[in-house]
C-alpha positions as CSV (number, residue, x, y, z in Angstrom):
1,M,-0.1,-0.3,-0.1
2,R,1.2,3.2,-0.9
3,D,2.2,6.1,1.7
4,M,-0.8,8.4,0.1
5,Q,-3.3,5.7,0.7
6,R,-2.2,4.4,3.9
7,K,-2.0,8.2,5.3
8,L,-5.3,9.1,3.7
9,T,-3.5,12.2,2.3
10,G,-5.0,15.0,0.1
11,G,-3.6,13.3,-3.0
12,F,-5.3,10.3,-2.5
13,Y,-8.5,11.7,-1.9
14,A,-8.0,13.5,-5.3
15,L,-6.9,10.1,-6.9
16,I,-9.7,8.0,-5.9
17,S,-12.1,11.1,-6.9
18,L,-10.5,10.7,-10.7
19,P,-12.5,7.6,-11.9
20,S,-16.0,9.2,-10.8
21,T,-15.1,12.5,-12.3
22,A,-14.4,10.5,-16.0
23,M,-17.9,9.0,-15.5
24,G,-19.5,12.7,-13.9
25,F,-17.7,14.4,-17.2
26,A,-19.4,11.6,-19.7
27,L,-22.7,12.3,-18.1
28,S,-22.0,16.4,-18.2
29,I,-21.6,15.9,-22.0
30,Q,-24.9,14.0,-21.9
31,I,-26.8,16.5,-20.4
32,S,-25.0,19.3,-21.8
33,A,-25.0,17.9,-25.7
34,L,-28.0,15.1,-25.8
35,S,-31.1,17.0,-25.9
36,W,-29.6,19.9,-27.8
37,I,-28.1,18.0,-30.8
38,L,-31.4,15.4,-30.9
39,T,-33.8,18.8,-31.5
40,T,-31.4,20.8,-33.3
41,Q,-29.7,18.7,-35.4
42,Y,-31.6,15.4,-36.2
43,G,-35.0,17.1,-35.6
44,L,-36.6,14.6,-32.9
45,D,-39.6,16.5,-30.9
46,I,-39.1,16.7,-27.0
47,H,-41.4,13.6,-26.7
48,Q,-38.9,11.5,-28.9
49,V,-35.9,13.2,-26.8
50,G,-37.7,11.4,-23.7
51,I,-37.8,8.3,-25.3
52,V,-33.9,8.6,-26.0
53,W,-33.3,9.4,-22.0
54,A,-35.3,6.5,-21.0
55,A,-32.4,4.2,-22.4
56,G,-30.1,5.2,-19.7
57,P,-32.3,4.7,-16.5
58,L,-33.1,1.2,-18.1
59,A,-29.2,0.7,-18.7
60,G,-28.8,2.0,-15.1
61,I,-31.6,-0.7,-13.4
62,F,-29.2,-3.6,-14.8
63,G,-26.1,-2.0,-15.0
64,Q,-25.7,-0.7,-11.7
65,V,-27.2,-3.3,-9.4
66,I,-25.9,-6.4,-11.5
67,I,-22.5,-5.2,-11.7
68,G,-22.2,-3.9,-8.0
69,L,-23.4,-7.4,-6.9
70,I,-20.6,-8.9,-9.2
71,S,-18.0,-6.6,-8.2
72,D,-18.3,-7.4,-4.5
73,R,-17.7,-11.0,-5.3
74,V,-14.9,-11.0,-8.0
75,W,-11.1,-10.4,-8.1
76,F,-9.1,-9.9,-11.3
77,W,-6.8,-7.2,-12.8
78,G,-5.6,-6.5,-9.3
79,G,-9.0,-5.3,-8.2
80,R,-12.7,-5.8,-7.3
81,R,-13.6,-2.4,-9.0
82,R,-10.8,-1.7,-11.0
83,P,-11.7,-4.0,-14.2
84,F,-15.3,-2.4,-14.0
85,I,-13.9,0.8,-14.3
86,I,-11.6,0.3,-16.9
87,I,-14.1,-1.5,-19.3
88,G,-16.9,1.0,-18.9
89,G,-14.5,3.9,-19.0
90,A,-13.4,2.7,-22.5
91,L,-16.6,2.2,-23.6
92,A,-18.4,5.7,-22.4
93,A,-15.3,7.3,-24.1
94,L,-16.3,5.1,-27.8
95,M,-19.8,6.0,-27.1
96,L,-19.1,9.7,-26.7
97,F,-17.4,9.7,-30.1
98,A,-20.4,8.1,-31.7
99,L,-22.9,10.5,-30.2
100,P,-22.1,13.5,-33.0
101,N,-22.1,10.6,-35.8
102,I,-25.4,9.2,-35.1
103,R,-26.6,10.2,-38.9
104,A,-23.4,8.6,-40.3
105,I,-24.1,5.7,-38.4
106,S,-27.6,5.6,-39.2
107,E,-26.5,5.5,-43.2
108,A,-23.5,3.2,-42.5
109,L,-25.7,0.5,-40.8
110,G,-28.7,0.8,-43.7
111,V,-31.3,2.1,-40.6
112,A,-33.8,4.7,-41.8
113,S,-34.8,5.7,-38.1
114,L,-32.6,8.0,-36.2
115,L,-34.5,7.7,-33.3
116,V,-33.4,3.7,-33.1
117,V,-29.7,4.6,-33.8
118,A,-29.7,7.6,-31.2
119,T,-31.8,5.0,-28.5
120,V,-28.8,2.4,-29.0
121,I,-26.0,4.6,-28.7
122,A,-27.8,6.5,-25.7
123,L,-28.6,3.0,-24.1
124,T,-24.9,1.9,-24.4
125,L,-23.5,5.2,-23.4
126,D,-25.5,4.9,-20.5
127,L,-24.7,1.4,-19.7
128,A,-21.1,2.4,-20.0
129,I,-21.6,5.0,-17.3
130,N,-23.3,2.7,-15.1
131,V,-20.9,0.0,-15.3
132,S,-18.4,2.6,-14.0
133,F,-20.5,4.5,-11.9
134,N,-20.9,2.3,-9.4
135,P,-17.8,0.8,-8.7
136,T,-16.0,4.7,-9.1
137,R,-18.4,5.2,-5.8
138,S,-18.1,1.9,-4.0
139,V,-14.1,2.1,-4.0
140,I,-14.2,5.4,-2.1
141,A,-16.3,3.3,0.7
142,D,-13.8,0.4,0.5
143,V,-10.6,2.2,0.8
144,T,-11.8,5.2,3.7
145,P,-13.0,4.3,7.4
146,E,-16.2,5.1,8.5
147,G,-16.7,8.5,9.9
148,E,-15.2,11.9,8.7
149,A,-12.8,10.1,6.6
150,R,-16.1,8.5,4.6
151,T,-17.4,11.9,4.3
152,K,-14.3,13.6,2.9
153,G,-13.8,11.0,0.4
154,Y,-17.3,11.8,-1.1
155,T,-17.4,15.4,-0.7
156,W,-13.9,15.5,-2.2
157,M,-15.4,13.3,-5.2
158,Q,-18.0,15.7,-5.9
159,T,-15.4,18.8,-5.4
160,I,-13.1,17.6,-8.3
161,S,-15.8,15.9,-10.5
162,G,-17.9,19.1,-10.1
163,F,-15.1,21.0,-11.2
164,F,-14.7,19.3,-14.0
165,G,-18.4,19.2,-14.8
166,V,-18.2,22.8,-14.9
167,L,-15.4,22.9,-17.4
168,A,-17.4,20.5,-19.6
169,Y,-20.0,23.2,-19.8
170,V,-17.8,26.0,-20.1
171,I,-16.2,24.3,-23.0
172,G,-19.8,23.9,-24.1
173,A,-21.0,27.3,-24.1
174,V,-17.6,28.6,-25.5
175,A,-16.1,26.3,-28.2
176,G,-19.3,24.3,-28.7
177,N,-21.1,21.1,-28.1
178,Y,-19.1,19.3,-30.8
179,V,-15.6,20.4,-29.1
180,L,-17.0,19.2,-26.0
181,I,-17.9,15.8,-26.8
182,Y,-14.5,15.2,-28.8
183,A,-12.6,16.6,-25.6
184,G,-14.3,14.6,-23.3
185,V,-13.4,11.2,-25.2
186,G,-9.9,11.8,-24.3
187,L,-10.8,13.1,-20.6
188,V,-13.1,9.8,-20.0
189,L,-10.5,7.4,-21.2
190,L,-7.6,8.6,-19.3
191,F,-9.4,9.6,-15.7
192,S,-10.9,6.0,-16.1
193,V,-7.8,3.7,-16.8
194,I,-4.8,5.7,-15.1
195,P,-5.8,6.7,-11.8
196,I,-7.3,3.3,-10.6
197,L,-3.8,1.3,-11.4
198,F,-2.2,3.4,-8.4
199,V,-5.1,2.3,-5.7
200,D,-4.5,-0.7,-3.6
201,E,-8.1,-2.3,-3.1
202,P,-8.5,-4.5,0.5
203,R,-9.1,-8.1,-1.0
204,E,-11.3,-8.7,2.0
205,L,-13.9,-6.6,3.1
206,R,-15.3,-7.6,6.4
207,A,-19.2,-8.0,6.7
208,G,-20.8,-6.3,9.8
209,A,-17.7,-4.8,10.5
210,D,-19.6,-1.4,11.9
211,Q,-23.0,-2.7,13.1
212,R,-24.5,-0.6,15.3
213,P,-26.9,-1.8,18.1
214,G,-30.0,-2.9,17.3
215,E,-29.1,-3.5,13.7
216,K,-29.8,-6.7,11.9
217,S,-26.9,-9.2,11.1
218,G,-24.4,-8.1,8.8
219,G,-24.9,-4.0,9.8
220,T,-27.5,-3.4,7.3
221,Q,-30.4,-0.9,8.4
222,W,-33.0,-1.7,6.1
223,G,-35.8,0.5,7.3
224,Q,-33.8,3.7,6.9
225,L,-32.3,2.6,3.8
226,F,-35.8,2.2,2.4
227,R,-36.7,6.0,3.5
228,L,-33.4,7.3,2.3
229,Y,-34.2,5.9,-1.1
230,G,-37.6,7.2,-1.0
231,A,-36.4,10.7,-0.2
232,H,-33.7,10.5,-2.8
233,A,-35.9,9.5,-5.5
234,F,-38.1,12.6,-4.9
235,S,-35.0,14.9,-5.4
236,W,-34.2,13.0,-8.8
237,I,-37.5,13.3,-10.2
238,G,-37.0,17.3,-10.1
239,V,-33.5,17.4,-10.9
240,Q,-34.1,14.8,-14.0
241,T,-37.1,17.0,-15.4
242,M,-35.0,19.9,-15.4
243,F,-31.9,18.4,-17.3
244,V,-34.1,16.8,-19.8
245,Y,-36.6,19.4,-20.8
246,I,-34.9,22.7,-19.8
247,I,-34.3,23.0,-23.6
248,A,-38.6,23.3,-23.9
249,F,-38.5,26.2,-21.2
250,I,-35.7,28.3,-22.5
251,Q,-37.1,27.8,-26.1
252,Q,-40.9,29.2,-25.2
253,K,-40.0,31.8,-22.4
254,M,-36.8,33.7,-23.7
255,A,-36.3,35.7,-26.8
256,L,-34.0,33.8,-29.4
257,P,-32.8,34.7,-32.3
258,S,-35.5,34.2,-35.5
259,S,-32.8,32.3,-37.9
260,P,-33.3,28.5,-37.0
261,A,-29.8,28.2,-36.3
262,D,-28.7,31.3,-34.5
263,A,-31.7,30.0,-32.2
264,A,-30.2,26.7,-31.8
265,R,-27.0,27.9,-30.9
266,V,-27.9,30.5,-28.3
267,S,-30.3,27.8,-26.7
268,G,-27.5,25.4,-26.7
269,Q,-25.1,28.2,-25.0
270,V,-27.8,29.4,-22.1
271,I,-28.0,25.4,-21.3
272,S,-24.6,25.2,-21.0
273,I,-24.2,28.0,-19.1
274,S,-26.8,27.6,-16.8
275,F,-25.4,24.0,-15.9
276,A,-21.9,25.8,-15.7
277,V,-23.3,27.9,-13.2
278,L,-25.4,24.7,-11.3
279,N,-21.9,22.6,-11.3
280,T,-19.8,25.7,-10.1
281,V,-22.0,26.1,-7.2
282,G,-22.2,22.0,-6.9
283,F,-18.2,21.7,-6.7
284,L,-17.5,24.5,-4.7
285,L,-19.8,23.7,-1.5
286,P,-19.6,20.1,-0.8
287,A,-15.5,20.1,0.6
288,P,-15.3,23.6,2.4
289,V,-18.6,24.0,3.5
290,L,-20.9,21.0,3.3
291,E,-18.4,18.7,5.1
292,P,-17.8,21.2,8.1
293,L,-21.3,21.4,8.5
294,A,-22.0,18.1,8.2
295,V,-19.5,17.5,11.4
296,R,-21.4,20.2,13.3
297,F,-25.3,19.5,12.6
298,G,-25.3,16.1,11.0
299,R,-25.2,14.8,7.5
300,V,-28.9,14.6,7.2
301,R,-30.2,17.9,8.5
302,V,-27.5,19.5,6.2
303,H,-28.8,17.7,3.2
304,M,-32.4,18.1,4.2
305,G,-31.9,22.2,4.1
306,A,-29.7,22.1,1.2
307,V,-32.8,20.1,-0.7
308,A,-35.2,22.3,1.0
309,I,-33.5,25.4,-0.6
310,M,-33.1,24.0,-4.3
311,A,-37.1,23.4,-3.9
312,A,-37.4,27.2,-3.4
313,G,-34.8,28.0,-6.2
314,Y,-37.0,26.0,-8.8
315,F,-40.1,27.9,-7.8
316,G,-37.9,31.2,-8.2
317,V,-37.3,29.9,-11.8
318,V,-41.0,29.8,-12.2
319,A,-41.5,33.2,-11.1
320,F,-38.7,35.2,-12.6
321,G,-36.3,32.7,-14.8
322,T,-37.3,34.5,-18.1
323,T,-34.2,35.9,-19.3
324,P,-30.9,34.2,-19.6
325,L,-29.3,36.5,-16.5
326,M,-32.0,35.8,-14.0
327,L,-31.9,31.8,-15.2
328,Y,-27.9,31.5,-14.3
329,I,-28.8,33.6,-10.8
330,L,-31.5,31.2,-9.8
331,M,-29.2,28.2,-11.3
332,G,-26.5,29.0,-8.8
333,V,-29.4,28.6,-5.8
334,L,-30.1,25.5,-7.0
335,G,-26.6,24.3,-6.8
336,I,-26.7,24.4,-3.4
337,G,-28.9,21.9,-3.3
338,W,-27.0,19.7,-6.4
339,A,-24.1,19.9,-4.3
340,S,-25.5,18.1,-1.7
341,I,-27.7,15.5,-3.5
342,V,-24.4,14.3,-5.4
343,S,-22.2,14.1,-2.4
344,L,-23.8,13.6,1.0
345,P,-26.3,10.9,0.3
346,F,-23.5,8.3,-0.5
347,A,-21.7,9.0,2.8
348,I,-25.2,8.4,4.4
349,M,-25.8,5.3,2.9
350,T,-22.8,3.6,3.2
351,E,-22.8,4.0,6.8
352,K,-26.0,2.1,7.1
353,V,-25.2,-1.1,5.2
354,D,-22.9,-4.2,5.3
355,K,-19.7,-3.2,3.9
356,S,-19.0,-6.4,2.0
357,R,-21.6,-5.6,0.0
358,T,-21.1,-2.2,-0.6
359,G,-21.6,-2.6,-4.5
360,F,-24.8,-4.4,-4.5
361,F,-26.5,-1.6,-1.7
362,M,-24.8,1.2,-3.8
363,G,-26.6,-0.3,-7.3
364,I,-29.8,-0.5,-5.2
365,F,-29.1,3.0,-4.1
366,N,-29.2,4.0,-8.1
367,L,-32.6,2.5,-8.3
368,S,-33.8,5.7,-6.4
369,V,-31.9,7.7,-9.6
370,V,-32.8,5.6,-12.2
371,L,-36.8,4.8,-11.6
372,P,-37.3,8.6,-11.4
373,Q,-35.4,9.0,-14.4
374,L,-37.7,6.5,-16.3
375,F,-40.8,8.1,-14.8
376,V,-39.6,11.6,-15.8
377,S,-38.8,10.3,-19.4
378,L,-41.7,7.8,-20.1
379,V,-44.4,9.6,-18.0
380,L,-43.8,13.5,-17.8
381,G,-42.7,13.6,-21.4
382,K,-45.9,13.6,-23.1
383,I,-47.6,15.5,-20.5
384,I,-44.7,18.8,-20.7
385,L,-45.1,18.3,-24.7
386,D,-48.8,19.1,-24.4
387,A,-48.6,21.6,-21.9
388,P,-49.3,24.9,-23.3
389,D,-47.1,26.4,-20.4
390,K,-43.5,24.9,-19.8
391,S,-43.0,26.4,-16.6
392,L,-44.8,23.2,-15.5
393,I,-41.2,21.8,-15.9
394,F,-39.9,23.9,-13.1
395,I,-43.3,23.7,-10.8
396,V,-42.7,19.8,-11.2
397,S,-39.2,20.1,-9.8
398,G,-40.1,22.4,-7.1
399,C,-42.8,20.3,-5.8
400,T,-41.0,17.1,-6.1
401,L,-37.7,18.5,-4.5
402,A,-40.3,19.8,-1.2
403,L,-41.3,16.4,-0.7
404,S,-37.8,15.1,-0.8
405,A,-36.7,17.5,2.0
406,F,-39.9,16.3,3.9
407,G,-38.6,12.6,3.4
408,W,-35.4,13.0,5.0
409,L,-37.1,14.2,8.1
410,F,-37.7,10.4,8.4
411,V,-34.2,9.3,7.9
412,R,-32.0,8.9,11.4
413,E,-28.4,10.1,11.5
414,G,-26.3,7.0,11.5
415,G,-22.4,8.1,11.4
416,P,-20.1,10.2,13.7
417,A,-21.1,13.5,11.7
418,R,-24.2,13.7,13.9
419,S,-22.7,16.3,16.4
420,A,-20.1,19.0,17.2
421,G,-17.2,17.4,18.6
422,A,-17.8,13.8,17.7
423,S,-15.0,11.3,16.9
424,P,-14.2,9.3,14.1
425,E,-14.7,6.5,16.3
426,R,-17.9,7.3,17.7
427,T,-21.0,5.7,16.8
428,H,-25.0,6.2,17.5
């Protein structure tokens, strides 16, 4: 084991964050470019775009749960999570390369329907991301002790991943989505393959090592997990609704150029800048702000507050987000909740499960993300398409984030960050 891993240095936390950063960068490209490229370049309507987006959650249902379960039990290429990170990263890079070439691929294969080809590419891309995302998050729990170190691992993950997510949106806004996509091919491949080679994974994960009084055998708090999953699911209904359908809101509510080409360029730029702002706040807050607040007040309370602020921000978009500037300002407010959604729930969840089955439980945890995504794509898409006022997008988001904040009231603190002064070894 290398000294930086043994001593849990800042460099080690940065290193174990890079594989997740690679998958986050790929996801940022998907969020920034997929809806835009399908509507403006290939002429799909918003309902068809929702169908393409549904491919990803379907991949996630099987990909993360199955890969998580397998990665708990296998060992090859010198690791438990390493093989899946490398394979998934390489496949994600290849599918990113395919994304701007959907028409050429369709013609080469003799497939008349762009929708079919786009769906297959989106499905494969999201499957690749899901193959890797679970192991990239699980390995952080594998190599960090429970408590402050675990929270630090996930807040560092979001800080570094969020920084590169912002970089993705900035590239998209300044240089265009095509440059973003091709830059992402190299970055995703590099960050997936290289860093994990320098992490020594534990060969054995002890079952129930962190079990607390009153828990069932194996240290898994099932009742708490189901409450956590439910609260987290409502967050993702709101977040995914914004990600997929914000293009429709912008096209209806904002003054765009009359030229279709210019309108497509400007709308893509507004999306890129909006998500750049969202992710700037998302990467700046976790390590320097959310982590110390979680130590003092508890992870659950801090997360619940951040989600409530995000709900208020969504209603703010409905009321005031009719210009790009106001949308950017309100995206900064939404970033408070986003910073927490993509960091603190992982630390909360991993302290309620049997450590020897972290991959499996991380996969189950992912269902609280992908099932809401399916609901957004398959149910809300048609409703939003038919809605005369596209403000409905952010009304849905605000209501579901408010329900999420309410749901977190029923999740108990499960780790040492419960109160100020709690030592890393203290349990509750």
